[in-house]
N, C-alpha and C positions, 0 to 999 in steps of 0.2 A: 504493499500499500504506500502511495506517495504521501509524504508528510506535507501538512499545510505550509510549513516554512519553505519547503522546496518549491511549492506551487507559487507562493508569493514572490519568491526571489526570481523565478523564471518570468513571472508577469512583469516584474519591475525591470528586468533586463529587456524584454520586448517593448515595454513602454519607453525606455531610454532610446532604443533604436528608432521607435516611431517618432520620438521628438526630433532626433537628428534628421530623419527624412523631411519632417515639416520645415525645419530650418533651411535645408538644402533647397526645398521648393520655394521658400520665400526669399531665397538667395542672401540669407543672413550669413552663411558660411560657404566657402568654397567646397566642391565635392571632394577634392583631394584631402582637405583638412578634416572634413566630416569622416572620410573613410579611415584616416589614421587615427583619429580621436574617438570617433563614435563607436567603432566596432569593439575596441577593448573596453569602452566605458560601460556598455551594456552589461557584460558579465560581472564587472566590479560592483556596479550598483546592485544587481541582483544578489550577489554574495553578501554585500552589506545589509540589505533588507532581510535575507534569510537568516543571517546571523543575529539580527536584532530580534527576530521572532523565534529564536531558539535553535537554529541550526548548529549541530555539534561543531566545536572548534576544530577538531581534526579533519572533518569533511570540508570545512571552509578553507582551511590551509591547503589541503590536497588540490582544491579547485584553483586556488590563488597562485600556486607555484607555476604552473605553465603559463598562466595569464601574465603574470609579472615578467617572466622570461621573455614572452612574445612582445610585450609592450616595450620592454627595454630595447630589444632588437629593432622594433619599428621606430623608436625615437632616435636611436643612434643612426639608423639609416637615413632618417629625415635630416638630422644635424650634418651628416657627412655629405649629403647630396648624392647619394649613390644612384647610378643610373642602372640600366639593365645589362651592364657589362658582365656581371656574374652569371646571368642567365644565358648570354651568348657564349660564354666560356664553356659552361655545362653542356649546352647543346652542341658545341664544336667537338666535344669529347664523348658525350653520352647520347644514345638514341633517345630522342625526345627530352633530353636533359636528365634522365633518370638513370641511376646505377643498377640496371636490371640484373646483372650478375650477382651483385651483393644481396639483393632481395631474394633471389633464387637460392643462395646459400643459406640465408636466414631461415627460409621457408623449409628447406631440406632438413636442417639440423633440428629445428623446432618440431617438424613433423616426425622425425625419428624418435624424439623424446616423448611426444605425446601419444603417438600410435604404437611404435614398436616396444618402447620401454614401458608402456602402461602409465605414463604420466597423466593421462587424461582422467584416470580413475584414482591414481595415487600420486598427486603432483609432487609430494615431499618425500616419497619413498618409491622411486622408480626401481624397475628391474635393471640391475647394473652388473651383477657378477658374470653372467654369460656373455656380456658385450665388452669385457675388459680384455685387453691384450695381455694374456698370460704367458704365451709360448709360441714360437713358430709352429709347433706341433698342434696348436689350436688355431687354425687359419680363420675361423669365424670371429674370433676375438681381435685378431690383427686388423681385419677388414672393417670391423664395426666400432672399435674402440675410439677412433677419433670423432665419430659422430654421436656417441653415447655420452651420458653425463651421470654423475653420482647423486644429484639432487636439484631441486628448483634453483636454489641460489647459484649452483655451479653452471647450469645451462644459461641462466639469466646474465650472469657475468660475462660469459663468452659471447653471447649474442650482442650484448652492448658493445663489447670490444669489437666484434665484427662490423657493427654499424658505424663505429668511429674510424677504424683503420682500412676496411675493405674498399669503401668508396674512393680513398686516396689511391690505393693500389690499382683499383680499376681505371681510375682517371689517368694514371701513368700508362697503363695498358692501352686504353682508349677503344671505343667502338668503331672508330674510324681510323684509317691507315694514317701513320705519321711520317712515313718515309716520302722524300720528295719524288714526285713522278707517279706515285701510286694513285690510282682513281678508284673511288668507292664503287663497289659492285663489279669491278673488273675481274675479280677472281674470288674463290671461296675464302682466301686469306684476308681479303679487303671487304668482304660483305659484312656490314654491321651486325645483322642477325646472327651470322655464324660466329662472329667475334663475341657477341654477348653470350652465346652457348659455350664458347671455348673457355670463358673465364671460370664458371663453376666446375667444368670438367678438369681444368688444370687445378683447381682448388681441391677436388676429390683426389687427384693424384698426389698432391702435396700432403694431404691428409694421411693417406695410406702410407706415404714415405715417412712421415713423422712417426707413425706407429711401428713401422718396420725397423727404423734406425734407433728409436729410444730403447734403452735397456731396462728390463724390469717392467712390472705391470703398469699400464697407464690407461687412463680413460679421459676423454674430454677433448674439445675442439680448440683448446688454448694454444697448442703448438701451431695451428693454422693461423689463429689470430695474430700471433707474434710473427709469423711468416708474412702476413699482410703488412705489418709495420716495417719489417726488415726489407721487403721488396720496395716499399714506398720510399724509404730513406735514401736508397741509392740514386733516386732522381729528385726527390724533394725533401732533403734532410731537414730544413727548418720547418717546413710544414708538418713533418712527421713528429717532431719535438712539440710543436703546438698541439697536435692531436693527442700526444701522450698526456699533456697537461689537461686537455679537454675531456679525456676519458674519465678522469677522476670526477669532474664536474657532472658528466652525464650519469655516472653511476649514482652520485649523491642525489641528483634530481629524481632518478627513478625511485630510489628507496624513500625520498621525501613524499613522493605521491603515494607509495604503499603504506608508509607509516610516518605521517607528519609529526606525531608526538610519540616519543619513545620514553618509557619508564623503565629503569633498571635499578638494581640494587646489588650491593657488594656480596659476593659469596665465593665459595671454593670453585676452582676450575680444574677439570680432570682432562682438558685437552692438551696436546703437545704445543710447542711454540709454533707460531704461524708459518715459519720457514720450513718446518718439518713436514708441512702439508703441500709443499711446492714441488711438483714434478719437474725439477730443473732440467732433467735429461730431455724431456719432451719439449719444453720451452726452447732449449738450446738448439735441438734439431730443427725446430721451426724457424728460428732466426738464421741458422746457417743456410737452410734451403732457400729462404726468402732473399738472403743477401746474394746468393749465387745466382738465382733466377733474375733478380734485379739488375746485377752486374752484366749478365749476357744481354739483357734488353737495351741498357743504356750504351753498351759497347756497340750494338748493332745500329743504333740511331745516332751515336756519337753526340750524347747529351750528358757529359759528365759534370757533376758539380764540383766545387772546389774541395781540395783535400782537408783543409781545416774544418769546414762545415760537415764533411762526411765523418771525420774523426770525432768531433764534438757530438754530432747527432747520434752516432753509434754508441758512444759511452753513456750518454743520457738515457737513450732508448734501452740499452742492455741492462743498466742499473734499475730501470723501472720495471723490467720484466718479472722478477729480478734474477739475472743470470749469475750474480755473485753469490746466491744462496746455495752454495755447495755444502751439503750436510750428509751425515751418516749416523747410524745407530751406535749407541753404547749401552747395551742392555735393553730390556723390554720397554722401559719408559724414559730413557735418557738419550738425548741426541747431542751431536757435535756439529757446530757450524764453522766452516773454514772460511770466514769472511774475508781475511786478508788475502788468502789464495784466490778467492772469487774476484776481488777487486783487481788484482793483477791480471787475471784472465780477461776481464772486461776491458781494461786498458789495451791489452794486447790485441783483442778483437777489433778495437777502434783503429789501431794502426794497420791491421790486416785488411780491413774493409776499405780505408782510404787508399792504400797502396794498390789493392786489387782492382778497385773501380776505376781509379785514375789511369791505370796502365794503358798504353797505347801500342799500336802495332809497329813498333820500332825495334831494331835489334837490341838484344839485351846489352851488348857491349859495342861501342862505336869503333873500337880498334881491332877486336878479334870477332870473327864471324863464328858464333857458337850455334848457328842454326836454330836459335830459339829467340822469340820475340818477348818483349816485356809483357804483352797482353797474355801470352801463354803462361808465363810465370805467375802473373797475377791471378789467372784462373786456377792454377794449381794451388796457390795460397788460399784462395777461397774454398777450394775443394778439400783442402787438408783437414779442416775440423770435421767435415763429414766422414772422411775416411778414417779418422781417429774414432768417431762415434761408431762406425760400422765394425771396426776391429773389436770394440767392447760389446756392442749389441749383439752381433752373430752368436758368439759362444754363449752369452747369457741367455739369449732368447731360445737357444737350441736345447736348454736344459729342461728337465721335467721334475716332478716332485714325487715323493714316495706315495704309493697308492694303498688302498685298503683302509677299512674301518679301524678304530682303536682295538687294543687287545681284547677288551670286554665290550662286545656288541651292544650290551644293555646300557652302556654309557653314552650312547649316541642316538640320534633321530635320523632316520633315512627317508629322503624324499627322491624317489626315482634314482638318478645317478649321483645325488649329493649325499654327503655325510656331514652332519652338524653335531658337534659335541663341545663340551666345556673341559678345558685343561689349564694347568698352571705350570709355568717354567718348563715348557717343551720347546725343543729346537724349532726355530722359524724355518721351515723347509724352503720357503720361497727366497728369503734373503740369504740363507746359507747354501743355496743350490750349488755355488762355486765358492770353495774355501780359499779366501785370499786375505792376506794380512798386509795392510798398507796404512802409512801415517799413524802407526801404533794402534790402529783399529782393525777389527776382525769382522768377517762376515758371519761368524758364529754367534748369532743372537737368539735368545729365548722369547717366547711369546706366552702371554696368559690371557685367557678369556674365552670367548665363543669362537670356536675354529670351524671354518667351512672348507671342506676338501671335496674335490671331484677329479678323480684320475682320468676320466674321459676328456675333460676340458683342461687338464694339466693345471688345475686351480687349487691353490692353498692360501688361505687368508685368515687373518684374525679380524672377524667381523665386528666384534664388540669387545672392548678391553675390560679387564677385571675391575679397574678403578672406575670406569664409566658405568658399569653395571652396579657396583657398589653405591654409586652416587644416586642413580635413578631407580634402582630396584627392578626395573622392567625395561625390555627393549624387544624389538623385532628383527628378524633376518628374513629377506626375501630372496628366494632361489627360484630358478626357472630356466626357460629357454625360449625360443621363437615360438610365440603363440600360447605359452602357458606360464604360470607363475604360482607359487604358494608362499604363504607367510608363516614363519615359525615363531611363536612367542617364547621369550626367555625370561625367567622370573627367578629373583634371588630373595630368600628369606633368611634371617639370622638373629642370633641372640649374642649380646656382648656381656661377658662376665666382668665383674668390677675389676678395673685396672688389668684387663687381659684382652688379647685380640678376639675379634669377632668370630664366632662359629656360625657357619652358614651352609646353606643347601642351595643348589641350583636345579631348576626343572625347566623342561621345554614342552611345548605342545607337539604331539605326534600326529600321525595322518588322520586320526579320528577326532582330533581337537582336544583330546584329554591331556592332562598334564603328566609328563613322564620324567621322573627324577633321574639326573645324569651325574650329579657330583655332590660330594660332601666334604667339607674342609676338616682340618685336624681339630682335635679336642683342645679346650683351653680351661685353666683352672683360675677361679676368682682369687684375688689377692687379699683374702681375709680367712679367718678361722672362727669356728663356732664350736666352743668347748673342745678345742684340739682337733676339730674336724674341717677338712677342705671340701669345697663343692666344685665339681668339674662339669662343665656343659659340654656334651658331646653330640655328634651329629651322624646319622646314617642316611642312606639315600631315602628312607621312608619317614623318619621323624627325628625330633631332638630328644635328648635325654639328660638327666641329672644324676651324677654319681657322687656319693658321699664317701670320702676316703680319710683314713687315719694312718700315718706312717706307712704310705704306699699300699696299705691294705684296703680293699674295697668293702665298705660296711653295707652298702645297699645301692640300688639303682632304680630309677623310675622315670617314665616319660614326662616331659614338660606338661603340666596340667593345662586343660582348656581354660577359656575365659571364666573367671570368677569361681574356678574350682580349686581343689586342694589335693595333694598327694603326700605320701610318707615314703622316706628312704633313709636307711642308716640312722634311725633315731631323730630325724629332723622332719618338720612339717613344711611343706612348700606350697604357697598360695600365690595364685596368679592375680595380681591387682593391676588391671589394665595392661600396660606395657612392662610391668615389672614382675620379677619373680622374687618373693620374699620368703626367706627361710626363718624357722623359729624352732628353738629347742625347749620352749616353754618359759625360760627366763629372758632369753635374748631374741630379738627380731631385727633382721637386717635384710636389705636388698642385695641379692647375689648376682643378679643379671637383669639387663633391660633389652627390650626388643629393638633390633636395628631399624632405623627410620630412614626414609629416602626422600629425595627432592624431586 
């Protein structure tokens, strides 16, 4: 139902536009002035009226954000006296002045997320595991990983980046031939419609290349997004730096439209550092491919920018990706960032790009004929990072992981060819597939949490960490394939003895939807005594228990009582009082354990 405040606001906007029409008819104002001032004035008047009548502040702000931006642009355009030069420039490069190739790429990636990954029904929890690049032995993942995404925020960020960088790359490519003497429609190469289609086809090829050359599991279009920027900077370095700055503003505007008012409070965080979530190998591969393709294009057209602009733009752009975020694991929840090494590589890349793009078809040496030109050496310099990437990627991506369910099949849930279980301090079979020690770090890393494996897809991943599950108490894991998916619920319950570690159990939903216990932690003893007796909280896959001990001898054992019930063991009475277990020997009454709580 439409609110009265919204109806009143819309009516006020229409009335404002009607007044502008009347003023133009009476020749009180010029039509151009009315168009620039009257069109934005209507929505502002409408928002003001609706807000005065009770329109929520967040709704009003969400509507005001794009209006203010458009009005600001219109006023600047009027102050600067801008003519239609921008329109002519766009039409000179784009068919009807529109970057059709960029729009096709956006529609393709968004369509894959919404239709193939099931984002239409589960926008925040898409099916991602079968569309991740796990190994060359799983070609479906290699082909689909660049177009798939892990969540709504992931795909949104990459699509916004595409809208910022891809039009600049497409503008450099152009729908119309740029070589002197080439006539439009004279051949397939110069046909604008063919060139429009060639752009997304080339993008698809680069996307698969980023998946093939990146080592380790990757998912997402970000490698291609950064290839767009790298391609554009070889021809328009300053414009690319400006686009890099604009991308942050575009992202901020988008989230301001979604959430104009954000309320947050301080609390514990169980996520890793932001740089530990950067697939720097995929980003780097995209940058290397984009630079190489761009260098070949500007060399063919002989349109090389200055070396200093190339060097500076490359450094700024590579740092924003960020290519300096070279990191590795140090244990299941510790990461190492080699920022100094990353900055050195970024600076070296700037020099490489400046030298490679500026190289011309002159002999390498003016005195000695080596049979090699500077352009050939420059092309090899730009190709070198990709060769290094391939040397690492091929052996890593040819590896597989150990197959088979855990030793006790009852400790796992099986969904077709997937095995989902919970384990702690087990070798991370994906990270440690190749055992290498470098920079005092090792690929031998342990994992703890919900483990998903699939030998047919060469898949092994920690889907939910132990700390994350301890924080939330509940999570879901989505498995599946093309045309099907299933969700597995994961639940943790626990009791914390006084001044002792939490004792907990983990259960998962099986094929029938029933909860199936898969894990029980070690026992823990409360750090107190009652008449010389200790109380130990224990867990099995079926239930929790209380054991009363004295001098390492068990005096009695009983299950934790249900709500508001009591039980006896070892001469003590245990009562469950809400979230507490209270023990009593008749003279003393103390809390021995509390139920674990989750956020």
